[in-house]
C-alpha positions in Angstrom: -22.3 -6.7 -21.5 -19.3 -7.2 -23.9 -18.1 -10.9 -24.0 -20.8 -12.0 -21.7 -21.4 -11.6 -18.0 -20.0 -13.7 -15.0 -22.8 -16.4 -15.1 -22.2 -16.7 -18.8 -18.6 -17.4 -18.4 -18.8 -21.0 -16.9 -18.4 -22.7 -20.2 -15.4 -20.6 -21.3 -13.6 -21.2 -17.8 -13.9 -24.9 -18.4 -12.4 -24.6 -22.0 -9.4 -22.8 -20.3 -8.9 -25.5 -17.7 -9.0 -28.2 -20.5 -6.6 -26.1 -22.4 -4.2 -26.0 -19.6 -4.5 -29.7 -19.0 -3.6 -30.3 -22.6 -0.6 -28.2 -22.4 0.7 -30.1 -19.4 0.1 -33.4 -20.8 3.2 -35.5 -20.5 2.7 -37.2 -23.7 1.1 -34.7 -26.1 1.6 -31.5 -24.4 4.0 -28.5 -25.0 7.6 -29.3 -23.9 8.0 -25.9 -22.4 4.8 -25.9 -20.5 5.4 -29.4 -19.1 8.8 -28.5 -17.5 7.5 -25.3 -15.6 7.6 -25.7 -11.8 5.6 -23.8 -9.0 8.7 -21.5 -8.6 8.9 -20.6 -12.3 4.9 -19.7 -12.4 5.5 -17.8 -9.2 7.8 -15.5 -11.0 5.5 -15.0 -13.9 2.6 -14.4 -11.6 4.5 -11.4 -10.2 5.3 -10.1 -13.6 1.7 -10.5 -14.9 0.3 -8.9 -11.9 2.7 -5.7 -12.6 1.4 -5.7 -16.2 -2.2 -5.8 -14.9 -1.5 -2.8 -12.8 0.2 -0.9 -15.5 -3.0 -1.5 -17.7 -5.1 -0.1 -14.9 -2.8 2.9 -14.5 -3.3 3.5 -18.2 -7.0 3.1 -18.0 -6.9 0.9 -21.1 -9.7 -1.5 -21.3 -8.1 -3.6 -24.1 -4.8 -3.9 -22.2 -6.6 -4.8 -19.0 -8.5 -7.4 -20.8 -5.5 -8.9 -22.3 -3.4 -8.7 -19.1 -6.2 -10.1 -16.8 -6.3 -13.0 -19.0 -2.6 -13.7 -18.8 -2.7 -13.3 -15.0 -5.8 -15.7 -14.8 -3.9 -18.2 -17.1 -0.8 -18.2 -14.6 -3.2 -18.8 -11.6 -5.0 -21.6 -13.3 -1.5 -23.1 -14.5 -0.2 -23.0 -11.1 -3.4 -24.7 -9.8 -2.9 -27.4 -12.3 0.7 -28.1 -11.1 -0.5 -28.4 -7.7 -3.3 -30.9 -8.6 -0.7 -33.0 -10.6 1.4 -33.0 -7.4 -1.8 -34.1 -5.4 -1.5 -31.1 -3.2 -5.1 -29.7 -4.1 -7.2 -29.0 -6.9 -9.1 -26.2 -8.5 -12.3 -27.1 -6.8 -10.7 -26.8 -3.4 -9.4 -23.2 -4.3 -12.9 -22.2 -5.5 -14.6 -23.7 -2.4 -12.2 -22.1 -0.1 -12.3 -18.5 -1.5 -16.0 -18.8 -1.7 -16.4 -19.8 2.0 -13.8 -17.2 2.9 -15.5 -14.3 1.3 -18.9 -15.3 2.8 -17.5 -15.5 6.1 -15.7 -12.1 5.9 -18.8 -10.4 4.7 -21.2 -11.1 7.5 -23.2 -7.8 6.7 -24.1 -9.1 3.2 -24.4 -12.8 3.8 -25.4 -12.7 7.5 -27.1 -10.7 10.0 -24.3 -8.1 10.9 -25.0 -4.4 10.7 -22.4 -2.1 9.5 -22.0 1.9 9.5 -19.5 2.4 6.8 -16.6 1.0 4.8 -14.3 1.6 7.9 -16.5 -0.9 9.9 -16.3 -3.3 7.1 -12.5 -3.3 7.2 -12.4 -3.6 11.1 -14.7 -6.7 10.9 -12.5 -8.0 8.0 -9.5 -7.7 10.3 -11.2 -9.1 13.4 -12.5 -12.2 11.5 -8.9 -12.9 10.1 -7.6 -12.7 13.6 -10.3 -14.1 16.0 -12.3 -16.5 13.7 -9.8 -17.7 11.2 -6.9 -17.5 13.6 -4.6 -16.2 10.7 -1.0 -16.2 11.9 -1.8 -18.2 14.9 1.4 -20.0 16.2 3.7 -17.6 14.4 6.2 -15.7 16.4 5.2 -12.3 15.1 2.2 -10.5 13.8 4.4 -9.4 11.0 4.5 -13.1 9.7 1.1 -12.1 8.1 3.0 -10.1 5.4 4.4 -12.2 2.7 8.2 -12.0 2.2 7.7 -12.2 -1.6 5.7 -8.9 -1.7 7.7 -6.1 -3.7 9.6 -4.0 -1.1 7.7 -0.8 -1.3 4.2 -2.3 -0.5 5.7 -4.7 1.9 7.1 -1.7 3.9 3.9 -0.1 4.1 2.1 -3.3 5.0 4.7 -4.0 7.7 4.4 -0.8 9.4 0.7 -1.0 9.1 0.6 -4.3 11.0 2.8 -2.8 13.7 0.7 0.1 14.0 -2.5 -2.1 14.8 -0.9 -3.1 18.1 0.1 0.7 18.9 3.7 0.8 17.6 3.4 4.0 15.6 4.1 7.6 15.4 1.4 9.9 16.7 1.0 12.3 13.9 2.3 12.9 10.3 4.4 15.7 11.5 6.4 13.2 13.8 7.0 11.1 10.8 8.3 14.2 8.8 10.7 14.7 11.7 11.8 11.1 11.4 12.3 11.7 7.6 14.5 14.7 8.3 16.5 12.6 10.9 17.1 9.8 8.4 18.2 12.3 5.7 20.7 13.8 7.9 22.1 10.4 8.7 22.4 9.7 5.0 24.3 12.8 4.4 26.7 11.7 7.1 27.0 8.3 5.5 27.7 9.9 2.1 30.6 11.8 3.5 32.2 8.7 4.6 33.5 5.7 2.8 31.4 2.9 3.8 29.1 1.9 0.9 27.1 -0.6 3.1 26.2 2.2 5.5 25.1 4.4 2.5 22.8 1.6 1.5 21.4 1.0 4.9 20.7 4.8 5.3 19.0 5.0 2.0 16.7 2.1 3.1 16.0 3.8 6.4 15.1 7.1 4.6 12.8 5.0 2.0 11.1 3.3 4.9 10.4 6.5 6.6 8.9 8.1 3.6 6.6 5.0 3.3 5.5 5.6 6.8 4.8 9.2 6.0 2.5 8.0 2.9 0.8 5.7 5.3 0.1 8.5 7.9 -1.4 10.7 5.2 -3.4 7.7 3.7 -1.5 7.6 0.5 -0.7 4.2 -1.1 3.1 4.5 -1.6 3.2 2.0 -4.6 0.5 3.8 -6.3 2.1 7.2 -5.7 5.5 6.2 -7.0 3.9 4.5 -9.9 2.2 7.8 -10.7 5.7 9.6 -10.3 7.2 7.0 -12.7 4.6 7.5 -15.3 5.0 11.4 -15.0 8.7 11.3 -15.3 8.3 8.9 -18.5 5.8 11.2 -20.1 7.9 14.2 -19.5 11.1 12.4 -20.8 9.3 11.1 -23.9 8.2 14.7 -24.7 11.9 15.6 -24.4 12.9 13.0 -26.7 10.2 13.9 -29.2 11.1 17.6 -29.2 14.8 16.8 -29.5 14.1 14.6 -32.7 12.1 17.4 -34.3 15.2 19.4 -33.9 17.4 16.6 -35.5 18.8 15.7 -31.9 18.8 13.0 -29.4 19.3 13.2 -25.5 22.9 12.2 -26.0 23.7 15.1 -28.1 21.6 17.7 -26.3 22.9 19.6 -23.4 21.4 19.5 -20.0 20.2 23.0 -20.2 18.3 22.2 -23.3 16.6 19.1 -21.9 15.8 21.0 -18.6 13.9 23.7 -20.7 12.0 21.2 -22.3 11.2 19.3 -19.0 9.8 22.6 -17.7 7.8 23.0 -21.1 6.3 19.6 -20.6 5.2 20.4 -16.8 3.5 23.5 -18.2 1.7 21.4 -20.8 0.5 19.1 -18.0 -0.9 22.0 -16.1 -2.8 23.3 -19.0 -4.3 19.6 -19.5 -5.1 19.7 -15.8 -7.0 22.8 -15.9 -9.2 21.8 -18.9 
């Protein structure tokens, strides 16, 4: 295995922990690293997670290796700050996640029997709810959904949590009807002069589309990332072809760019059939 297997990584893991400790040393460490706070690292964590997802989407092993390293560094950096503040240590994190994964996989580490992956997921949710008492004492089951999640996946997660207790549409067609209803309400708002209502109605429309994604078992975040990538690829094609003609998008007509867009779509179809 390139770079060594999991068991062989222990020494390298220790070196990384020591490196972070050196960077945070108040006397001889790095001035920039020393002044980073938990909130600072939290923002970097989100950025690095997005970069990992981008590398996964591009199916680039080199980028995945690099971005996973950046993400791991930020996780351990945050753990180091917590240790300095005497909140907990990296050992506590490792012990807790190991115990949690053993507890949530009784079919692997215990005597439980499961039929399929769906039953594994049901057991996972039951253990979180009944054994670990996750969310116990909170006013709402929605408290399980982190507020810091990006809006699109959080919308899907909020709706999924509510659906677990029966608050849900009975079919995808019902959600399609809701999307049409929200689209009509948006059209009405657009004909008025209240920008706040326009924003609210667009939000409602987006939320309904996320629910439609959930009903047809599509991850809304992944679907939108795929569409973003498709748009980017097609626009890059437009730019490339315009450069070959001595132009750029600013100097080209909409009709010319539309024609190149359709050309890019056709080329995608040819690739898909190969």
